[in-house]
DSSP file (Angstrom, degrees, kcal/mol; ACC not computed):
  #  RESIDUE AA STRUCTURE BP1 BP2  ACC     N-H-->O    O-->H-N    N-H-->O    O-->H-N    TCO  KAPPA ALPHA  PHI   PSI    X-CA   Y-CA   Z-CA
    1    1 A M              0   0    0      0, 0.0     0, 0.0     0, 0.0     0, 0.0   0.000 360.0 360.0 360.0 133.8  -66.8   -3.1  -61.3
    2    2 A T        -     0   0    0      1,-0.1     2,-0.0     0, 0.0     0, 0.0  -0.724 360.0-115.8 -90.9 125.6  -68.6    0.3  -61.0
    3    3 A P        -     0   0    0      0, 0.0     2,-0.2     0, 0.0    -1,-0.1  -0.360  31.8-112.0 -64.2 144.7  -69.1    1.5  -57.4
    4    4 A K        -     0   0    0      1,-0.1     3,-0.1     3,-0.0     0, 0.0  -0.489  30.6-110.0 -77.7 150.2  -72.7    1.7  -56.2
    5    5 A K        -     0   0    0     -2,-0.2    -1,-0.1     1,-0.1     2,-0.1  -0.526  42.2-103.9 -71.8 137.7  -74.0    5.2  -55.5
    6    6 A P        -     0   0    0      0, 0.0    -1,-0.1     0, 0.0     3,-0.1  -0.377  28.2-127.3 -65.2 148.0  -74.6    5.8  -51.8
    7    7 A N     >  -     0   0    0      1,-0.2     4,-1.7    -3,-0.1     3,-0.4  -0.879  11.4-151.6-100.3 114.4  -78.2    5.6  -50.7
    8    8 A P  T  4>S+     0   0    0      0, 0.0     5,-4.4     0, 0.0     8,-0.2   0.811  93.2  55.7 -56.2 -33.7  -79.0    8.7  -48.7
    9    9 A A  T >45S+     0   0    0      1,-0.2     3,-1.0     3,-0.2    -2,-0.0   0.924 109.6  46.0 -63.5 -41.5  -81.6    7.0  -46.6
   10   10 A V  T 345S+     0   0    0     -3,-0.4    -1,-0.2     1,-0.2     0, 0.0   0.881 114.0  48.7 -68.7 -33.1  -79.2    4.3  -45.5
   11   11 A Q  T 3<5S-     0   0    0     -4,-1.7    -1,-0.2     1,-0.0    -2,-0.2   0.058 127.1 -89.1 -92.3  18.4  -76.4    6.9  -44.6
   12   12 A G  T < 5S+     0   0    0     -3,-1.0    -3,-0.2    -5,-0.1    -2,-0.1   0.771  89.0 122.9  82.2  19.9  -78.5    9.3  -42.6
   13   13 A G  S > <S-     0   0    0     -5,-4.4     3,-1.6    -6,-0.2     4,-0.4   0.372  73.8 -25.0 -96.2-136.3  -79.7   11.4  -45.4
   14   14 A A  G >  S+     0   0    0      1,-0.3     3,-0.7     2,-0.2    -5,-0.1   0.752 129.5  49.0 -49.2 -44.6  -83.0   12.4  -46.8
   15   15 A G  G >  S+     0   0    0      1,-0.2     3,-1.1     2,-0.1    -1,-0.3   0.636  96.1  75.0 -78.3 -12.5  -85.2    9.4  -45.6
   16   16 A R  G X   +     0   0    0     -3,-1.6     3,-1.7     1,-0.2    -1,-0.2   0.670  68.9  85.2 -80.1 -13.4  -83.9    9.6  -42.1
   17   17 A E  G X   +     0   0    0     -3,-0.7     3,-1.8    -4,-0.4    -1,-0.2   0.604  67.9  85.2 -56.2 -15.5  -85.9   12.7  -41.1
   18   18 A L  G <  S+     0   0    0     -3,-1.1    -1,-0.3     1,-0.3    -2,-0.1   0.694  85.9  53.7 -64.5 -14.5  -88.8   10.5  -40.3
   19   19 A H  G X  S-     0   0    0     -3,-1.7     3,-1.1     1,-0.3    -1,-0.3   0.362 100.4-142.6 -95.1  -1.5  -87.3    9.9  -36.8
   20   20 A G  G X   -     0   0    0     -3,-1.8     3,-1.2     1,-0.2    -1,-0.3  -0.481  67.9 -15.4  67.7-139.0  -87.1   13.7  -36.0
   21   21 A S  G >  S+     0   0    0     16,-0.3     3,-1.1     1,-0.3    -1,-0.2   0.781 132.0  66.6 -72.7 -22.3  -84.0   14.7  -34.0
   22   22 A A  G <  S+     0   0    0     -3,-1.1    -1,-0.3     1,-0.2    -2,-0.2   0.479  74.7  87.8 -78.3   2.2  -83.2   11.1  -32.9
   23   23 A S  G <   +     0   0    0     -3,-1.2    -1,-0.2    -6,-0.1    -2,-0.1   0.588  63.2  99.9 -78.7  -7.2  -82.4   10.0  -36.3
   24   24 A L  S <  S-     0   0    0     -3,-1.1     8,-0.2     6,-0.1   -12,-0.1  -0.605  81.9-109.5 -82.2 137.6  -78.7   11.0  -36.0
   25   25 A P    >   -     0   0    0      0, 0.0     3,-1.8     0, 0.0    -1,-0.1  -0.223  29.8-108.7 -62.7 155.1  -76.3    8.2  -35.3
   26   26 A P  T 3  S+     0   0    0      0, 0.0     5,-0.1     0, 0.0    -2,-0.1   0.747 115.9  54.1 -62.7 -23.5  -74.7    8.2  -31.8
   27   27 A D  T 3  S+     0   0    0      3,-0.1     4,-0.1     4,-0.0    -3,-0.0   0.491  81.9 112.0 -90.0   0.3  -71.2    9.2  -33.1
   28   28 A N  S X  S-     0   0    0     -3,-1.8     3,-0.5     1,-0.1    -4,-0.0  -0.543  72.2-131.7 -74.9 142.0  -72.4   12.2  -34.9
   29   29 A P  T 3  S+     0   0    0      0, 0.0     2,-0.7     0, 0.0    -1,-0.1   0.770 107.1  59.0 -55.4 -27.0  -71.3   15.6  -33.5
   30   30 A N  T 3  S+     0   0    0      3,-0.1    -6,-0.1     4,-0.1    -2,-0.1  -0.395  88.3 169.3 -99.7  54.1  -74.9   17.0  -33.6
   31   31 A T    X>  -     0   0    0     -2,-0.7     3,-1.7    -3,-0.5     4,-1.1   0.004  53.2 -94.1 -71.3 174.4  -76.1   14.1  -31.2
   32   32 A R  T 34 S+     0   0    0      1,-0.3    -1,-0.1    -8,-0.2   -10,-0.1   0.722 120.3  69.3 -62.8 -27.1  -79.4   13.7  -29.5
   33   33 A E  T 34 S+     0   0    0      1,-0.2    -1,-0.3     3,-0.1     3,-0.1   0.826 105.6  39.2 -67.5 -32.0  -77.9   15.4  -26.4
   34   34 A T  T <4 S+     0   0    0     -3,-1.7     2,-0.7     1,-0.2    -1,-0.2   0.693 113.2  55.8 -94.1 -22.6  -77.7   18.7  -28.3
   35   35 A Q     <  +     0   0    0     -4,-1.1    -1,-0.2   -14,-0.1    -5,-0.0  -0.912  58.0 174.5-116.9 113.9  -81.1   18.5  -30.2
   36   36 A Q        +     0   0    0     -2,-0.7    56,-0.2    -3,-0.1    -1,-0.1   0.086  20.8 144.6-104.2  25.2  -84.0   18.0  -27.9
   37   37 A R        -     0   0    0     54,-0.1   -16,-0.3     1,-0.1   -15,-0.2  -0.464  53.2-118.1 -66.3 137.8  -86.9   18.3  -30.3
   38   38 A P        -     0   0    0      0, 0.0    55,-0.2     0, 0.0     2,-0.2  -0.312  27.5 -97.7 -78.7 161.6  -89.5   15.8  -29.0
   39   39 A F  B     -a   93   0A   0     53,-2.4    55,-2.8    52,-0.1    58,-0.1  -0.555  24.2-145.9 -75.3 138.6  -90.7   12.8  -31.0
   40   40 A L  S    S+     0   0    0     -2,-0.2     2,-0.3    53,-0.2    -1,-0.1   0.762  78.5  18.8 -82.3 -22.4  -93.9   13.4  -32.8
   41   41 A T  S  > S-     0   0    0      1,-0.1     4,-1.5    52,-0.0    -1,-0.1  -0.958  70.3-124.9-139.2 157.0  -95.3    9.9  -32.5
   42   42 A H  H  > S+     0   0    0     -2,-0.3     4,-2.5    55,-0.3     5,-0.2   0.850 112.5  62.5 -64.7 -36.6  -94.5    6.8  -30.3
   43   43 A R  H  > S+     0   0    0      2,-0.2     4,-2.9     1,-0.2     5,-0.2   0.930 104.9  44.4 -57.5 -50.2  -94.0    4.9  -33.4
   44   44 A S  H  > S+     0   0    0      1,-0.2     4,-1.6     2,-0.2    -1,-0.2   0.894 112.3  52.2 -66.7 -35.1  -90.9    7.2  -34.5
   45   45 A A  H  X S+     0   0    0     -4,-1.5     4,-2.4     2,-0.2     3,-0.2   0.957 112.7  46.9 -60.4 -50.2  -89.5    7.1  -30.9
   46   46 A A  H  X S+     0   0    0     -4,-2.5     4,-2.3     1,-0.2    -2,-0.2   0.933 114.7  45.5 -64.5 -43.4  -89.7    3.2  -31.0
   47   47 A L  H  X S+     0   0    0     -4,-2.9     4,-1.8     2,-0.2    -1,-0.2   0.767 109.1  55.1 -72.3 -24.5  -88.1    3.0  -34.5
   48   48 A A  H  X S+     0   0    0     -4,-1.6     4,-2.3    -3,-0.2    -2,-0.2   0.931 111.7  46.2 -68.8 -50.7  -85.3    5.5  -33.5
   49   49 A L  H  X S+     0   0    0     -4,-2.4     4,-1.2     1,-0.2    -2,-0.2   0.883 113.8  46.2 -60.3 -42.3  -84.4    3.2  -30.6
   50   50 A L  H  < S+     0   0    0     -4,-2.3    -1,-0.2    -5,-0.2    -2,-0.2   0.883 116.9  45.0 -73.7 -36.1  -84.5    0.0  -32.7
   51   51 A N  H  < S+     0   0    0     -4,-1.8    -2,-0.2    -5,-0.2    -1,-0.2   0.879 120.8  35.0 -65.4 -40.3  -82.5    1.6  -35.4
   52   52 A D  H  < S+     0   0    0     -4,-2.3    -2,-0.2     1,-0.2    -1,-0.2   0.474 113.0  55.8-102.7  -1.1  -79.8    3.3  -33.4
   53   53 A Y    ><  +     0   0    0     -4,-1.2     3,-1.4    -5,-0.2    -1,-0.2  -0.688  48.1 170.2-135.5  81.4  -79.3    0.9  -30.4
   54   54 A P  T 3  S+     0   0    0      0, 0.0    -1,-0.1     0, 0.0     7,-0.1   0.643  73.7  71.4 -67.9 -11.3  -78.4   -2.6  -31.5
   55   55 A S  T 3   +     0   0    0      2,-0.0     3,-0.1     3,-0.0    -2,-0.0   0.390  67.0 130.6 -88.8   5.8  -77.6   -3.5  -27.8
   56   56 A L    <   -     0   0    0     -3,-1.4     2,-0.1    -7,-0.2    -6,-0.0  -0.261  65.3-110.0 -53.1 145.0  -81.2   -3.4  -26.7
   57   57 A S     >  -     0   0    0      1,-0.1     4,-3.0     4,-0.0     5,-0.3  -0.387  28.2-109.3 -70.4 156.6  -82.2   -6.5  -24.8
   58   58 A L  H  > S+     0   0    0      1,-0.2     4,-2.6     2,-0.2     5,-0.2   0.876 120.2  51.8 -58.4 -34.3  -84.6   -8.9  -26.5
   59   59 A K  H  > S+     0   0    0      2,-0.2     4,-2.0     1,-0.2    -1,-0.2   0.876 111.9  47.5 -72.2 -36.5  -87.5   -8.0  -24.3
   60   60 A E  H  > S+     0   0    0      2,-0.2     4,-2.5     1,-0.2    -2,-0.2   0.942 113.1  47.7 -71.9 -39.2  -86.9   -4.2  -25.1
   61   61 A A  H  X S+     0   0    0     -4,-3.0     4,-2.6     2,-0.2    -2,-0.2   0.907 111.1  51.4 -68.5 -37.0  -86.6   -4.8  -28.8
   62   62 A G  H  X S+     0   0    0     -4,-2.6     4,-1.7    -5,-0.3    -1,-0.2   0.924 110.7  48.8 -62.3 -42.0  -89.8   -6.9  -28.7
   63   63 A F  H  X S+     0   0    0     -4,-2.0     4,-2.5    -5,-0.2    -2,-0.2   0.923 111.2  49.8 -57.1 -47.8  -91.6   -4.2  -26.9
   64   64 A L  H  X S+     0   0    0     -4,-2.5     4,-2.8     1,-0.2    -2,-0.2   0.919 105.2  55.2 -60.9 -42.8  -90.4   -1.6  -29.3
   65   65 A G  H  X S+     0   0    0     -4,-2.6     4,-0.8     2,-0.2    -1,-0.2   0.871 109.6  48.4 -60.9 -36.0  -91.5   -3.6  -32.3
   66   66 A H  H >X S+     0   0    0     -4,-1.7     4,-1.4    -5,-0.2     3,-1.1   0.954 111.6  50.6 -67.7 -46.4  -95.1   -3.8  -30.8
   67   67 A V  H 3< S+     0   0    0     -4,-2.5     3,-0.3     1,-0.3    -2,-0.2   0.873 102.6  59.8 -64.5 -31.8  -95.0   -0.1  -30.1
   68   68 A A  H 3< S+     0   0    0     -4,-2.8    -1,-0.3     1,-0.2    -2,-0.2   0.789 116.8  31.3 -67.2 -18.4  -93.9    0.7  -33.7
   69   69 A V  H << S+     0   0    0     -3,-1.1    -1,-0.2    -4,-0.8    -2,-0.2   0.542  96.5  96.8-114.5  -4.2  -97.1   -1.0  -35.1
   70   70 A T     <  -     0   0    0     -4,-1.4   -27,-0.1    -3,-0.3     3,-0.1  -0.679  64.9-144.5 -85.7 137.9  -99.7   -0.3  -32.3
   71   71 A P  S    S+     0   0    0      0, 0.0     2,-0.3     0, 0.0    -1,-0.1   0.876  80.5  19.3 -71.9 -34.5 -102.0    2.7  -32.9
   72   72 A M  S    S-     0   0    0    -30,-0.0     2,-0.3    28,-0.0    27,-0.1  -0.963  70.5-133.0-134.3 157.6 -102.2    3.6  -29.1
   73   73 A L  B     -b   99   0B   0     25,-0.5    27,-2.4    -2,-0.3     2,-0.1  -0.769  16.6-128.6 -98.5 147.7 -100.3    2.9  -26.0
   74   74 A S     >  -     0   0    0     -2,-0.3     4,-2.5    25,-0.2     5,-0.2  -0.390  37.6-105.7 -70.5 165.9 -101.6    1.9  -22.7
   75   75 A E  H  > S+     0   0    0      1,-0.2     4,-2.4     2,-0.2     5,-0.2   0.950 124.1  52.9 -64.0 -40.4 -100.3    4.2  -19.8
   76   76 A K  H  > S+     0   0    0      1,-0.2     4,-1.7     2,-0.2    -1,-0.2   0.871 111.2  46.1 -64.8 -37.9  -97.9    1.3  -18.7
   77   77 A Q  H  > S+     0   0    0      2,-0.2     4,-2.7     1,-0.2    -1,-0.2   0.924 111.4  51.4 -70.3 -40.7  -96.5    1.1  -22.3
   78   78 A A  H  X S+     0   0    0     -4,-2.5     4,-2.4     1,-0.2    -2,-0.2   0.898 109.7  50.3 -61.7 -40.2  -96.1    4.8  -22.6
   79   79 A H  H  X S+     0   0    0     -4,-2.4     4,-2.3    -5,-0.2    -1,-0.2   0.906 111.1  47.4 -71.5 -37.8  -94.2    4.9  -19.2
   80   80 A W  H  X S+     0   0    0     -4,-1.7     4,-2.2     2,-0.2    -2,-0.2   0.955 112.2  51.5 -67.9 -42.3  -91.8    2.1  -20.3
   81   81 A L  H  X S+     0   0    0     -4,-2.7     4,-1.5     1,-0.2    -2,-0.2   0.845 107.7  51.2 -51.9 -40.4  -91.3    3.9  -23.5
   82   82 A D  H  X S+     0   0    0     -4,-2.4     4,-2.6     2,-0.2    -1,-0.2   0.894 108.5  52.8 -60.1 -45.1  -90.5    7.0  -21.7
   83   83 A K  H  X S+     0   0    0     -4,-2.3     4,-2.8     1,-0.2    -2,-0.2   0.854 108.9  49.4 -64.1 -33.6  -87.9    5.1  -19.5
   84   84 A L  H  X S+     0   0    0     -4,-2.2     4,-1.5     2,-0.2    -1,-0.2   0.849 109.7  50.7 -78.5 -28.2  -86.1    3.8  -22.5
   85   85 A L  H  <>S+     0   0    0     -4,-1.5     5,-3.0     2,-0.2    -2,-0.2   0.915 114.3  44.4 -67.1 -43.9  -85.9    7.2  -24.1
   86   86 A V  H ><5S+     0   0    0     -4,-2.6     3,-1.8     3,-0.2    -2,-0.2   0.943 111.0  54.3 -58.3 -47.6  -84.5    8.6  -20.9
   87   87 A K  H 3<5S+     0   0    0     -4,-2.8    -1,-0.2     1,-0.3    -2,-0.2   0.871 114.3  41.8 -55.2 -39.1  -82.1    5.6  -20.6
   88   88 A H  T 3<5S-     0   0    0     -4,-1.5    -1,-0.3    -5,-0.1    -2,-0.2   0.204 113.9-116.3 -94.3   9.4  -80.8    6.3  -24.1
   89   89 A K  T < 5 +     0   0    0     -3,-1.8    -3,-0.2     1,-0.2    -2,-0.1   0.878  64.5 147.3  53.6  47.3  -80.6   10.1  -23.7
   90   90 A L      < -     0   0    0     -5,-3.0    -1,-0.2    -6,-0.1   -54,-0.1  -0.725  55.2 -92.4-104.8 155.8  -83.3   10.7  -26.4
   91   91 A P        -     0   0    0      0, 0.0   -52,-0.1     0, 0.0   -54,-0.1  -0.364  46.0-112.4 -64.7 151.9  -85.8   13.4  -26.5
   92   92 A A        -     0   0    0    -56,-0.2   -53,-2.4     1,-0.2     2,-0.1  -0.097  39.9 -80.8 -72.7 174.7  -89.2   12.7  -25.0
   93   93 A L  B     -a   39   0A   0    -55,-0.2   -53,-0.2     1,-0.1    -1,-0.2  -0.514  54.5 -96.6 -72.8 152.8  -92.5   12.3  -26.9
   94   94 A A    >   -     0   0    0    -55,-2.8     3,-2.4     1,-0.2     4,-0.2  -0.269  58.1 -77.7 -64.7 156.6  -94.3   15.5  -27.8
   95   95 A K  T 3  S+     0   0    0      1,-0.3    -1,-0.2     2,-0.1     0, 0.0  -0.313 121.3  21.0 -58.9 132.5  -97.0   16.5  -25.4
   96   96 A G  T 3  S+     0   0    0     -3,-0.1    -1,-0.3     1,-0.0    -2,-0.1   0.421  96.0 103.2  88.3   1.7 -100.2   14.4  -25.9
   97   97 A Q    <   +     0   0    0     -3,-2.4   -55,-0.3   -58,-0.1    -2,-0.1   0.418  59.4  83.4 -94.4  -3.7  -98.2   11.6  -27.7
   98   98 A G  S    S-     0   0    0     -4,-0.2   -25,-0.5     1,-0.2   -56,-0.2   0.802  93.1 -10.5 -66.1-110.4  -98.2    9.1  -24.8
   99   99 A H  B      b   73   0B   0    -27,-0.1   -25,-0.2     1,-0.1    -1,-0.2  -0.383 360.0 360.0 -95.1 167.7 -100.9    6.9  -24.2
  100  100 A G              0   0    0    -27,-2.4   -26,-0.1    -2,-0.1    -1,-0.1   0.471 360.0 360.0-103.1 360.0 -104.5    6.9  -25.7
């Protein structure tokens, strides 16, 4: 049986740049703590949390799923997203990317 070629998007390669600095897995030596570029959109921040933190509560995951598809956040939603980013030691949103 011929081994399958690795998919760079699945293994953190080419396709993972969508999430900015937070696309690195937690065990990578170049972790989020050393790379502090802000997320460009609330959607990329939500997807990074969903992809990299499987221990999120159901409430947090549901909220992040909503954030990933909504065009604009309320002030309360932006605040909760900011709290989750801080909790998981991820970079903040870029200036002006919070609520609408």
